[in-house]
C-alpha positions as CSV (number, residue, x, y, z in Angstrom):
1,X,74.7,-19.2,5.4
2,X,74.3,-17.2,8.3
3,X,71.1,-19.1,9.5
4,X,73.1,-22.3,9.2
5,X,76.6,-20.7,10.9
6,X,73.8,-19.8,13.9
7,X,72.5,-23.2,14.1
8,X,75.6,-25.0,14.3
9,X,76.3,-23.1,17.7
10,X,74.9,-24.7,20.8
11,X,71.6,-22.5,20.7
12,X,69.1,-25.8,21.8
13,X,66.2,-22.8,20.9
14,X,67.0,-21.8,17.6
15,X,67.6,-25.6,16.8
16,X,64.0,-26.6,18.3
17,X,62.4,-23.8,16.1
18,X,64.1,-24.8,13.1
19,X,63.1,-28.4,13.5
20,X,59.2,-27.4,14.2
21,X,59.6,-25.4,11.2
22,X,61.0,-28.4,9.0
23,X,58.2,-30.9,10.5
24,X,55.2,-28.1,9.3
25,X,56.7,-27.9,6.1
26,X,56.8,-31.8,6.1
27,X,53.3,-32.2,7.4
28,X,52.1,-29.5,4.4
29,X,53.9,-31.6,1.6
30,X,52.5,-34.7,2.7
31,X,49.0,-33.2,2.8
32,X,49.6,-31.9,-0.6
33,X,50.8,-35.2,-1.7
34,X,47.5,-36.8,-0.2
35,X,45.2,-34.3,-1.8
36,X,47.0,-34.4,-5.4
37,X,47.8,-37.5,-6.0
38,X,46.2,-39.9,-3.7
39,X,42.5,-38.6,-3.6
40,X,42.8,-37.0,-7.0
41,X,40.3,-39.2,-8.4
42,X,37.8,-39.1,-5.7
43,X,37.7,-35.0,-5.7
44,X,37.4,-35.4,-9.6
45,X,34.5,-37.5,-9.4
46,X,33.1,-35.5,-6.4
47,X,33.0,-32.0,-8.9
48,X,31.9,-34.2,-11.9
49,X,28.8,-35.6,-9.9
50,X,28.2,-31.9,-8.6
51,X,25.7,-29.5,-10.6
52,X,23.7,-26.5,-10.3
53,X,20.2,-25.5,-10.9
54,X,19.0,-21.9,-10.9
55,X,16.0,-20.7,-9.4
56,X,13.4,-18.3,-10.4
57,X,12.2,-16.3,-7.0
58,X,8.7,-14.6,-7.7
59,X,8.4,-11.1,-6.5
60,X,5.7,-9.7,-4.8
61,X,2.7,-8.7,-6.4
62,X,1.5,-5.1,-6.8
63,X,-1.5,-3.9,-5.3
64,X,-4.7,-2.6,-6.8
65,X,-6.1,0.1,-4.8
66,X,-9.0,2.5,-5.4
67,X,-9.0,6.1,-5.4
68,X,-8.7,6.2,-1.5
69,X,-6.2,4.0,-1.0
70,X,-8.3,0.9,-0.2
71,X,-7.0,-2.3,-1.5
72,X,-9.3,-4.1,-4.1
73,X,-6.3,-6.7,-4.5
74,X,-3.8,-7.2,-2.3
75,X,-1.2,-10.0,-1.0
76,X,-0.6,-12.0,2.3
77,X,2.0,-14.2,3.9
78,X,0.8,-17.9,3.5
79,X,2.8,-19.8,5.9
80,X,3.5,-23.6,4.6
81,X,5.2,-26.4,6.2
82,X,8.0,-27.9,3.9
83,X,10.2,-30.6,3.8
84,X,13.8,-30.3,2.8
85,X,14.4,-34.2,1.7
86,X,18.2,-33.7,1.6
87,X,17.9,-33.8,5.9
88,X,16.0,-37.1,5.3
89,X,18.4,-38.7,3.0
90,X,20.1,-40.9,5.9
91,X,16.4,-41.6,6.8
92,X,15.6,-43.0,3.3
93,X,18.5,-45.1,3.4
94,X,17.7,-46.8,6.7
95,X,13.8,-47.6,6.2
96,X,15.0,-48.9,2.3
97,X,17.2,-51.3,4.1
98,X,14.8,-52.3,6.7
99,X,12.4,-52.6,3.8
100,X,14.3,-54.7,1.2
101,X,13.1,-58.2,1.1
102,X,14.9,-61.6,2.5
103,X,14.9,-65.0,2.4
104,X,15.6,-67.7,4.6
105,X,18.2,-70.3,3.5
106,X,20.0,-73.1,5.5
107,X,23.4,-73.9,4.8
108,X,25.5,-76.8,5.7
109,X,28.4,-76.3,7.9
110,X,31.1,-77.9,9.8
111,X,30.5,-80.4,12.4
112,X,32.2,-78.5,15.1
113,X,30.0,-75.6,14.4
114,X,27.3,-77.6,15.4
115,X,28.8,-78.1,18.8
116,X,29.6,-74.9,19.3
117,X,25.7,-73.9,18.6
118,X,25.8,-72.2,15.4
119,X,22.8,-71.9,13.7
120,X,22.6,-73.0,10.0
121,X,19.7,-70.8,9.2
122,X,20.3,-67.6,7.7
123,X,18.6,-64.8,5.7
124,X,19.9,-62.6,2.6
125,X,18.2,-59.8,0.3
126,X,16.3,-61.2,-2.4
127,X,17.4,-59.9,-5.6
128,X,15.3,-57.5,-7.3
129,X,15.0,-56.4,-11.0
130,X,15.3,-52.6,-11.5
131,X,11.5,-52.4,-11.5
132,X,11.0,-54.0,-8.2
133,X,14.1,-51.9,-6.7
134,X,12.7,-48.8,-7.7
135,X,9.1,-49.3,-6.4
136,X,10.2,-50.7,-3.0
137,X,12.6,-47.5,-2.9
138,X,9.5,-45.0,-3.8
139,X,7.6,-46.7,-1.2
140,X,10.7,-46.7,1.3
141,X,10.7,-43.0,0.4
142,X,7.3,-42.2,0.8
143,X,7.0,-43.9,3.8
144,X,9.6,-41.7,5.8
145,X,8.0,-38.6,4.1
146,X,4.6,-39.5,5.7
147,X,5.7,-40.5,8.9
148,X,7.3,-37.4,9.1
149,X,4.1,-35.4,8.0
150,X,1.8,-37.6,10.8
151,X,4.2,-36.1,13.2
152,X,3.3,-32.5,12.3
153,X,-0.1,-33.5,11.7
154,X,0.0,-34.5,15.6
155,X,1.7,-31.2,16.5
156,X,-1.0,-29.3,14.5
157,X,-3.7,-31.4,15.3
158,X,-5.0,-31.3,11.9
159,X,-5.4,-34.3,9.4
160,X,-2.3,-34.6,6.7
161,X,-2.1,-36.9,3.7
162,X,0.2,-36.8,1.1
163,X,0.0,-37.9,-1.9
164,X,1.9,-41.1,-3.4
165,X,2.1,-39.8,-7.0
166,X,3.0,-35.9,-6.3
167,X,5.3,-36.9,-4.0
168,X,7.3,-39.0,-6.4
169,X,7.1,-36.6,-9.1
170,X,8.5,-33.8,-6.9
171,X,11.3,-36.1,-5.4
172,X,12.1,-37.4,-9.3
173,X,12.3,-33.6,-10.8
174,X,12.6,-31.0,-8.2
175,X,14.4,-33.0,-5.0
176,X,16.6,-30.0,-4.4
177,X,13.4,-27.7,-3.5
178,X,11.5,-28.1,-0.6
179,X,8.3,-30.0,-0.4
180,X,5.0,-28.6,1.0
181,X,2.9,-30.9,3.1
182,X,0.6,-28.2,4.2
183,X,-0.2,-25.2,3.2
184,X,-1.9,-21.9,4.6
185,X,-1.7,-22.0,8.3
186,X,-3.7,-20.4,10.8
187,X,-2.4,-18.5,13.4
188,X,-3.0,-21.2,16.0
189,X,-1.6,-24.1,13.7
190,X,1.5,-21.5,13.3
191,X,2.2,-21.3,16.9
192,X,1.9,-24.8,17.7
193,X,4.1,-25.8,15.3
194,X,6.6,-22.8,16.7
195,X,6.5,-24.1,19.8
196,X,6.7,-28.2,19.3
197,X,7.8,-29.0,15.7
198,X,10.1,-26.5,15.0
199,X,13.1,-28.8,15.4
200,X,11.6,-31.7,13.4
201,X,14.1,-33.3,11.1
202,X,13.5,-32.1,7.5
203,X,10.8,-29.7,8.6
204,X,10.7,-25.9,8.2
205,X,8.2,-23.1,7.4
206,X,8.2,-22.0,4.2
207,X,6.5,-18.4,3.6
208,X,5.2,-17.5,0.0
209,X,3.2,-14.6,-0.9
210,X,-0.6,-15.7,-1.9
211,X,-3.1,-13.0,-3.7
212,X,-6.3,-12.1,-2.0
213,X,-9.2,-10.2,-2.6
214,X,-10.5,-8.9,0.2
215,X,-14.0,-7.7,-0.9
216,X,-14.9,-10.9,-2.7
217,X,-16.6,-10.0,-6.0
218,X,-17.0,-6.3,-5.6
219,X,-15.2,-4.6,-8.9
220,X,-14.4,-8.2,-10.0
221,X,-14.9,-7.3,-13.7
222,X,-12.3,-4.2,-13.5
223,X,-10.0,-6.1,-11.3
224,X,-10.0,-9.4,-13.2
225,X,-8.3,-12.1,-12.1
226,X,-5.2,-14.3,-12.0
227,X,-4.2,-17.9,-12.0
228,X,-0.9,-19.7,-10.8
229,X,1.5,-19.5,-13.7
230,X,5.5,-19.1,-12.6
231,X,6.3,-18.6,-16.4
232,X,8.7,-16.0,-17.4
233,X,7.7,-12.4,-17.8
234,X,8.6,-10.3,-20.8
235,X,12.3,-9.4,-20.4
236,X,13.5,-12.2,-17.6
237,X,15.7,-15.2,-18.5
238,X,13.4,-18.2,-19.1
239,X,15.7,-20.5,-18.7
240,X,15.3,-21.6,-15.1
241,X,15.4,-25.3,-13.5
242,X,12.6,-24.8,-10.8
243,X,10.3,-21.5,-10.3
244,X,8.7,-20.7,-6.9
245,X,4.7,-20.2,-7.3
246,X,4.0,-16.9,-8.9
247,X,0.6,-15.6,-10.8
248,X,-0.3,-14.2,-14.0
249,X,-3.2,-12.0,-14.9
250,X,-5.6,-12.5,-17.7
251,X,-8.4,-10.0,-18.0
252,X,-9.2,-7.0,-15.7
253,X,-6.2,-4.8,-14.4
254,X,-4.9,-7.5,-13.4
255,X,-4.5,-8.5,-17.0
256,X,-4.0,-5.3,-18.7
257,X,-1.3,-4.4,-16.3
258,X,0.0,-7.5,-15.7
259,X,3.5,-6.9,-16.4
260,X,3.7,-3.9,-13.9
261,X,2.0,-5.5,-11.3
262,X,4.3,-8.9,-11.7
263,X,7.4,-6.8,-10.7
264,X,10.6,-8.6,-11.9
265,X,11.8,-11.9,-10.6
266,X,14.8,-12.6,-8.7
267,X,17.1,-15.8,-9.1
268,X,19.3,-17.8,-7.0
269,X,21.9,-20.9,-7.7
270,X,21.6,-24.1,-6.0
271,X,24.2,-26.4,-5.7
272,X,23.1,-30.1,-5.8
273,X,25.1,-33.4,-5.2
274,X,25.1,-36.4,-7.6
275,X,21.7,-37.3,-5.7
276,X,20.1,-34.3,-6.7
277,X,19.9,-32.9,-2.9
278,X,20.6,-29.4,-2.2
279,X,23.8,-28.4,-1.0
280,X,24.4,-24.8,-1.1
281,X,22.6,-21.8,-2.3
282,X,23.3,-18.1,-3.5
283,X,21.0,-15.5,-4.3
284,X,22.3,-13.3,-7.3
285,X,19.4,-11.4,-8.4
286,X,17.1,-10.0,-5.7
287,X,13.3,-9.8,-6.5
288,X,11.9,-6.5,-7.1
289,X,8.2,-6.0,-6.4
290,X,5.4,-4.9,-8.4
291,X,3.9,-1.2,-8.9
292,X,0.8,-0.7,-7.4
293,X,-2.0,0.5,-9.5
294,X,-4.6,3.1,-8.3
295,X,-7.9,3.2,-9.8
296,X,-10.7,6.1,-10.1
297,X,-13.0,3.8,-8.8
298,X,-14.6,4.7,-5.3
299,X,-15.1,1.3,-3.7
300,X,-18.3,2.8,-1.9
301,X,-19.9,4.1,-4.9
302,X,-19.1,0.7,-6.7
303,X,-20.5,-1.3,-4.0
304,X,-23.7,0.3,-3.9
305,X,-24.1,0.4,-7.9
306,X,-23.6,-3.6,-7.8
307,X,-25.8,-3.8,-4.7
308,X,-28.9,-1.9,-6.4
309,X,-28.2,-3.9,-10.0
310,X,-28.7,-7.4,-8.0
311,X,-31.3,-6.1,-5.4
312,X,-34.3,-8.0,-7.0
313,X,-32.5,-10.7,-8.6
314,X,-29.1,-11.8,-8.1
315,X,-28.1,-13.2,-11.1
316,X,-29.8,-10.4,-13.0
317,X,-27.5,-9.5,-16.1
318,X,-26.9,-5.9,-16.7
319,X,-24.3,-3.4,-16.3
320,X,-23.9,0.3,-14.1
321,X,-21.6,3.1,-15.3
322,X,-20.8,6.0,-13.3
323,X,-18.7,8.6,-14.9
324,X,-17.4,12.5,-13.7
325,X,-18.7,14.3,-17.0
326,X,-15.8,16.9,-16.1
327,X,-12.8,14.8,-16.6
328,X,-14.0,10.9,-17.7
329,X,-12.9,9.3,-14.3
330,X,-15.2,6.3,-13.9
331,X,-16.3,5.7,-10.5
332,X,-18.0,2.6,-10.5
333,X,-17.9,0.2,-13.1
334,X,-20.2,-2.9,-12.3
335,X,-21.4,-5.7,-14.3
336,X,-23.6,-8.9,-13.2
337,X,-23.6,-11.9,-12.9
338,X,-20.1,-11.6,-10.9
339,X,-17.7,-13.6,-9.5
340,X,-15.0,-13.5,-7.1
341,X,-11.5,-13.4,-8.4
342,X,-10.4,-15.5,-5.0
343,X,-11.7,-18.4,-7.5
344,X,-9.3,-18.5,-9.6
345,X,-6.2,-17.1,-7.6
346,X,-6.5,-20.1,-5.0
347,X,-7.5,-22.8,-7.7
348,X,-11.0,-23.0,-9.1
349,X,-13.1,-26.2,-9.0
350,X,-15.1,-27.4,-12.0
351,X,-18.2,-26.9,-10.2
352,X,-17.4,-23.1,-9.7
353,X,-15.9,-22.7,-13.6
354,X,-18.8,-24.9,-14.6
355,X,-21.2,-22.2,-13.3
356,X,-19.3,-19.0,-14.0
357,X,-19.8,-20.2,-17.4
358,X,-23.4,-20.8,-17.3
359,X,-23.9,-17.9,-16.1
360,X,-21.6,-16.1,-18.6
361,X,-20.3,-14.3,-15.2
362,X,-17.0,-13.6,-16.7
363,X,-18.4,-11.3,-19.2
364,X,-17.8,-7.8,-18.4
365,X,-21.3,-6.1,-19.7
366,X,-20.3,-2.9,-19.3
367,X,-17.2,-2.5,-21.8
368,X,-17.5,-5.8,-23.9
369,X,-21.1,-6.6,-24.6
370,X,-22.8,-5.0,-27.3
371,X,-26.6,-3.8,-27.6
372,X,-29.0,-2.2,-29.5
373,X,-29.3,1.5,-27.5
374,X,-33.0,1.9,-27.9
375,X,-34.8,5.1,-27.4
376,X,-31.8,6.7,-25.1
377,X,-30.3,7.1,-28.4
378,X,-33.1,9.5,-29.5
379,X,-31.0,12.4,-27.4
380,X,-28.5,12.2,-30.3
381,X,-31.5,12.3,-33.0
382,X,-32.7,15.5,-30.8
383,X,-29.5,17.0,-31.1
384,X,-29.0,16.5,-34.7
385,X,-32.4,18.0,-35.6
386,X,-32.1,21.1,-33.3
387,X,-28.8,21.4,-35.1
388,X,-30.3,21.4,-38.5
389,X,-32.9,24.0,-37.2
390,X,-35.7,22.3,-35.6
391,X,-38.3,24.2,-33.6
392,X,-38.6,23.0,-30.3
393,X,-41.8,24.0,-29.8
394,X,-43.4,22.7,-33.2
395,X,-45.9,19.9,-33.4
396,X,-45.7,16.4,-35.0
397,X,-48.8,14.3,-35.5
398,X,-48.8,10.8,-33.4
399,X,-51.3,8.8,-35.6
400,X,-53.6,5.7,-33.6
401,X,-52.1,2.4,-34.3
402,X,-54.5,0.4,-36.5
403,X,-53.5,-2.7,-34.6
404,X,-54.2,-1.0,-30.9
405,X,-56.3,2.4,-31.1
406,X,-54.6,3.6,-27.4
407,X,-50.7,3.6,-29.0
408,X,-49.8,5.5,-31.7
409,X,-47.9,4.4,-34.5
410,X,-46.0,5.8,-38.2
411,X,-46.7,4.1,-40.9
412,X,-43.9,3.6,-43.4
413,X,-45.1,2.3,-46.8
414,X,-46.4,-1.1,-45.7
415,X,-44.6,-1.1,-42.3
416,X,-46.2,0.1,-39.0
417,X,-43.6,1.2,-36.7
418,X,-45.5,0.7,-33.1
419,X,-45.0,3.4,-30.5
420,X,-45.4,3.3,-26.7
421,X,-47.0,6.7,-26.7
422,X,-50.3,7.3,-27.2
423,X,-51.7,9.3,-30.5
424,X,-51.5,12.8,-30.3
425,X,-49.5,16.3,-31.0
426,X,-46.0,16.1,-29.8
427,X,-43.4,18.8,-29.4
428,X,-39.9,17.8,-28.6
429,X,-40.2,18.0,-24.8
430,X,-43.1,15.8,-24.7
431,X,-41.6,13.4,-27.0
432,X,-38.8,13.1,-24.9
433,X,-40.9,12.5,-21.8
434,X,-43.2,9.9,-23.7
435,X,-40.3,8.4,-25.7
436,X,-42.5,8.5,-28.6
437,X,-41.2,6.5,-32.0
438,X,-43.2,8.1,-33.9
439,X,-42.1,11.9,-33.1
440,X,-38.3,10.7,-33.7
441,X,-38.8,9.1,-36.9
442,X,-40.7,11.8,-38.6
443,X,-37.8,14.3,-37.2
444,X,-35.2,11.8,-38.3
445,X,-36.1,11.5,-41.9
446,X,-36.3,15.5,-42.4
447,X,-33.7,16.4,-45.0
448,X,-30.2,16.1,-43.7
449,X,-31.3,15.4,-40.0
450,X,-29.8,11.5,-40.6
451,X,-26.6,12.8,-41.9
452,X,-26.0,15.1,-38.8
453,X,-27.0,11.7,-36.8
454,X,-24.1,10.2,-38.3
455,X,-21.6,13.0,-38.0
456,X,-22.4,13.2,-34.1
457,X,-22.0,9.4,-34.3
458,X,-18.6,9.7,-35.3
459,X,-17.9,12.5,-33.0
460,X,-18.6,10.0,-30.3
461,X,-16.2,7.4,-32.0
462,X,-19.5,4.6,-32.1
463,X,-18.0,1.6,-33.9
464,X,-14.7,2.3,-32.9
465,X,-12.8,0.5,-30.2
466,X,-12.0,2.8,-27.0
467,X,-8.5,3.3,-26.3
468,X,-6.8,0.5,-24.2
469,X,-4.7,2.8,-22.5
470,X,-7.8,4.4,-21.0
471,X,-9.7,1.0,-20.4
472,X,-7.0,-1.6,-19.6
473,X,-9.5,-4.3,-19.4
474,X,-8.9,-6.5,-22.2
475,X,-12.7,-6.9,-22.7
476,X,-13.5,-3.9,-24.8
477,X,-16.2,-4.0,-27.5
478,X,-16.1,-1.5,-30.4
479,X,-19.8,-1.9,-31.6
480,X,-21.4,-1.1,-34.6
481,X,-22.3,2.3,-36.3
482,X,-23.1,3.2,-39.7
483,X,-20.9,5.4,-42.0
484,X,-22.0,7.9,-44.6
485,X,-20.6,5.0,-47.0
486,X,-22.2,2.3,-45.5
487,X,-25.7,3.7,-45.6
488,X,-25.2,5.3,-48.9
489,X,-27.9,3.3,-50.7
490,X,-30.1,2.6,-47.3
491,X,-33.8,2.9,-47.8
492,X,-35.8,4.8,-45.1
493,X,-36.7,2.3,-43.0
494,X,-32.9,1.5,-42.5
495,X,-32.8,5.0,-41.4
496,X,-36.2,5.1,-38.9
497,X,-34.4,2.4,-37.0
498,X,-31.4,4.2,-36.5
499,X,-33.6,7.0,-35.2
500,X,-35.3,5.0,-32.6
501,X,-31.7,3.5,-31.7
502,X,-32.3,-0.1,-33.5
503,X,-31.2,-1.6,-36.7
504,X,-27.6,-1.5,-37.9
505,X,-26.1,-0.2,-34.7
506,X,-25.0,-1.7,-31.5
507,X,-23.1,0.0,-28.5
508,X,-21.6,-0.6,-25.1
509,X,-22.6,0.8,-21.8
510,X,-19.3,2.4,-21.6
511,X,-20.0,4.0,-25.2
512,X,-23.4,5.4,-23.3
513,X,-21.6,7.3,-20.8
514,X,-18.9,9.0,-22.7
515,X,-22.1,9.8,-24.9
516,X,-24.1,11.2,-21.9
517,X,-21.0,12.8,-20.2
518,X,-20.7,15.3,-23.7
519,X,-24.6,16.1,-23.4
520,X,-23.9,17.2,-19.8
521,X,-20.6,19.2,-19.8
522,X,-21.0,21.1,-23.0
523,X,-20.4,18.7,-25.8
524,X,-16.5,17.5,-25.2
525,X,-16.0,13.9,-26.1
526,X,-13.9,12.5,-22.9
527,X,-11.8,9.3,-23.0
528,X,-12.7,7.3,-19.9
529,X,-10.2,7.4,-17.0
530,X,-10.1,4.0,-15.1
531,X,-6.5,4.2,-13.7
532,X,-5.3,7.0,-11.6
533,X,-1.5,6.2,-10.9
534,X,1.1,3.7,-10.8
535,X,3.3,3.7,-7.6
536,X,5.7,1.7,-6.0
537,X,5.2,-0.4,-2.8
538,X,7.7,0.9,-1.1
539,X,6.7,3.8,0.8
540,X,10.4,5.2,1.0
541,X,11.0,5.1,-2.6
542,X,12.0,8.2,-4.2
543,X,10.4,7.4,-7.5
544,X,7.7,9.9,-8.6
545,X,4.2,8.0,-9.1
546,X,3.3,7.8,-13.1
547,X,-0.3,9.6,-13.1
548,X,-2.5,9.1,-16.2
549,X,-3.8,13.1,-17.1
550,X,-7.8,13.7,-16.5
551,X,-9.9,15.3,-18.6
552,X,-8.3,14.0,-22.3
553,X,-10.3,15.0,-25.2
554,X,-11.1,12.6,-27.5
555,X,-13.3,14.7,-29.7
556,X,-16.3,17.4,-29.4
557,X,-19.6,17.2,-30.5
558,X,-19.5,20.2,-32.2
559,X,-23.1,21.7,-31.4
560,X,-24.4,24.9,-29.9
561,X,-24.9,25.7,-26.5
562,X,-28.7,26.5,-27.1
563,X,-29.0,23.1,-28.5
564,X,-27.6,21.3,-25.6
565,X,-29.7,23.6,-22.9
566,X,-33.0,22.7,-24.9
567,X,-32.3,18.7,-24.6
568,X,-31.5,19.0,-21.2
569,X,-34.2,20.8,-20.1
570,X,-36.4,18.1,-21.8
571,X,-34.6,15.2,-20.4
572,X,-35.3,16.9,-16.8
573,X,-39.0,16.6,-17.6
574,X,-38.3,12.9,-18.4
575,X,-37.7,12.5,-14.7
576,X,-39.9,15.3,-13.3
577,X,-42.7,15.4,-14.8
578,X,-45.8,13.1,-14.0
579,X,-46.1,11.5,-17.7
580,X,-42.2,10.8,-17.4
581,X,-41.4,7.5,-18.0
582,X,-37.8,8.2,-15.3
583,X,-39.8,9.6,-12.7
584,X,-38.8,6.6,-10.7
585,X,-35.3,8.2,-10.0
586,X,-36.7,11.1,-7.8
587,X,-35.7,11.4,-4.2
588,X,-32.3,10.6,-5.1
589,X,-30.9,14.1,-3.5
590,X,-30.1,15.2,-7.3
591,X,-32.2,16.9,-10.1
592,X,-31.6,14.4,-12.4
593,X,-31.6,14.3,-16.4
594,X,-32.3,11.1,-17.8
595,X,-33.5,9.2,-21.0
596,X,-35.0,5.5,-20.6
597,X,-35.1,3.4,-23.6
598,X,-35.9,-0.3,-24.2
599,X,-34.9,-2.3,-27.2
600,X,-36.0,-5.7,-28.7
601,X,-33.3,-7.9,-28.7
602,X,-33.0,-8.8,-32.5
603,X,-31.7,-12.1,-32.2
604,X,-34.3,-13.3,-29.9
605,X,-37.3,-11.8,-31.9
606,X,-36.3,-13.7,-35.1
607,X,-36.6,-17.1,-32.7
608,X,-40.2,-16.1,-31.7
609,X,-38.9,-14.7,-28.3
610,X,-39.8,-11.2,-27.0
611,X,-36.9,-9.9,-25.0
612,X,-35.7,-6.3,-23.9
613,X,-32.6,-4.6,-23.5
614,X,-33.6,-1.8,-21.2
615,X,-31.4,1.4,-20.3
616,X,-31.8,4.5,-18.2
617,X,-28.9,7.3,-19.4
618,X,-29.2,9.8,-17.1
619,X,-26.6,12.8,-15.5
620,X,-26.8,15.2,-12.7
621,X,-27.3,17.5,-10.8
622,X,-29.0,19.3,-13.4
623,X,-28.2,22.9,-12.2
624,X,-24.4,21.8,-12.8
625,X,-23.6,18.5,-14.0
626,X,-20.8,16.4,-12.5
627,X,-21.8,12.5,-12.9
628,X,-23.3,10.3,-15.9
629,X,-24.8,7.4,-14.5
630,X,-25.9,4.3,-17.4
631,X,-27.8,1.5,-16.0
632,X,-28.3,-1.2,-18.7
633,X,-30.2,-4.5,-18.1
634,X,-31.3,-7.5,-20.4
635,X,-34.9,-8.8,-20.4
636,X,-36.1,-5.9,-18.3
637,X,-39.5,-5.1,-18.1
638,X,-38.7,-1.5,-19.1
639,X,-36.3,1.8,-19.0
640,X,-38.3,3.4,-16.8
641,X,-39.5,0.9,-14.5
642,X,-36.4,-1.4,-14.3
643,X,-33.5,0.8,-14.8
644,X,-34.3,4.3,-13.4
645,X,-34.8,2.7,-9.6
646,X,-31.3,1.6,-9.9
647,X,-30.1,5.0,-10.9
648,X,-31.9,6.2,-7.8
649,X,-29.8,4.1,-5.6
650,X,-26.8,4.7,-7.1
651,X,-27.6,8.9,-7.0
652,X,-27.5,8.2,-3.5
653,X,-24.4,6.9,-3.0
654,X,-23.3,9.7,-5.1
655,X,-24.3,12.1,-2.8
656,X,-22.7,10.5,0.2
657,X,-19.7,10.2,-1.8
658,X,-19.7,14.4,-2.6
659,X,-20.0,14.2,1.3
660,X,-17.2,12.2,1.9
661,X,-15.1,13.9,-0.7
662,X,-16.0,17.8,0.9
663,X,-15.2,16.2,4.1
664,X,-11.4,15.4,3.3
665,X,-10.8,18.5,1.2
666,X,-12.3,20.9,4.0
667,X,-9.2,22.5,6.0
668,X,-9.6,22.1,9.7
669,X,-9.9,25.8,10.1
670,X,-13.1,25.8,7.4
671,X,-14.8,23.1,9.2
């Protein structure tokens, strides 16, 4: 009542203020009535026709690095020109209106319109069926988008042609998402676009992460490959309306560590209207970058191994494995023929894919292909015989081959086991140097020796798959090797085959690298170590890297140092003796202990073909072994002639590797 009493007084200012307040309240009431009553149906319809789309935002894939931090698989930004179709909606309507078919009609009109000069001829839209109307609408949209693309083409000075079917599919299924008209802009194109086309209607730059392999096909079988695949990873929400481009790894490190490399995708919600155009968007979960995978490989050693493998033939089928005999670190793992992972990441053509299939280039011959070991397995026969009490100086007679007097042979019943060594007397060292089949068959068939061979094979885990944590390549073969149970009823001929590395056994080059490392390091059977650590992409991350332990022991040979020393000395003579089949490795910078091997491929022999699997298994330096090098070549001439020269080049690369490693570890004061 006090307020009204004051108003009744002749206070003009107070009366004016009261009038303004009343007017304001009246305006608010009218506005509320207009919104809540008059326009209620319109706002209700607008809300009902709006909806939300969830979009999966791909994360930045982790890198794959060599032991020195050199990127073997990396990412780079790809700049694309994209159209935001909601900004072109008015242009679509205008073009459709102008492009609708019309017809001319003549109408009757009053005489006074004739006096005024009104024309009786008029046009009107032709009535279209639903199918015809849809066709005109689609053509109109495409025409507008192509016109915009032509303007962009003029700015970039590069032709741009849109695919009608692809555009129509995008418009009808994902019009709220940008439509890419040109991808992977060069720096010059990017500069032209920013200078001239940045303000064009509906046009903007879209940046995406693109997977690249800077060294092309180097270490391709270790790295593996990815393909475009934007499906949800394990633990991610699978219910997305749209997904930004992403990759999925299939084999190699890309496949074995796909979950870690992919990181975690983010998500955003996009509000669209009843026409499907974007209205607003909101990121509600940021993408988490993937983890970097650091390998034990050395890029330069890997490069030299691959170069040496295909020096005489670009499509030579073979493999090279280089392992640190003290830690199990794999310094190089090469397989040939090879391919470029870039082909798969960027969309491989049918022609390139067919060529890879024809060459079987995708096969990892170092870990996933199985071969008969041939004479390199004679090292295990020798070790088993020495442990069984063999005198290294005892002579065994190699008889002449009845079919070839210049070569030796061992006659087992009605079977002649051919020998590449000449007839004569052989002790252990000479038998290794000349790789005599007859000697090792005689030694291997002595009482209890074959049983020791089986035991050594068991301790080497031949015929078993290697730990996928050690070799996460998704291309691992187990090979075959007899057990005491499976060979219980074997005849002498079956055992003789094993004594020369053939018959009922198959191995992989990686298994032979583990075997050779055990011979070099004193009998420790190590797990191969291909991954050094997993670490964050963020340099400021406080999360410690996950380091994979070195020198993981899988087993031990359980043999004496004396036996290993005798075998090591004999393998040294294999490379340094004038009679040695491995002498082509000389001059590499190390004293090398080696064993050559040649095994006939049984599946081809049955077809009347004579083709070989050739080997050179070695370790160095003799004085203090650090490296094992295994070379395998399909259809080579011989282990000494084909594989030893490849090992020579690899050891030269290892000498450079040692020099680089020592220069890094030296402190400034000791230099």
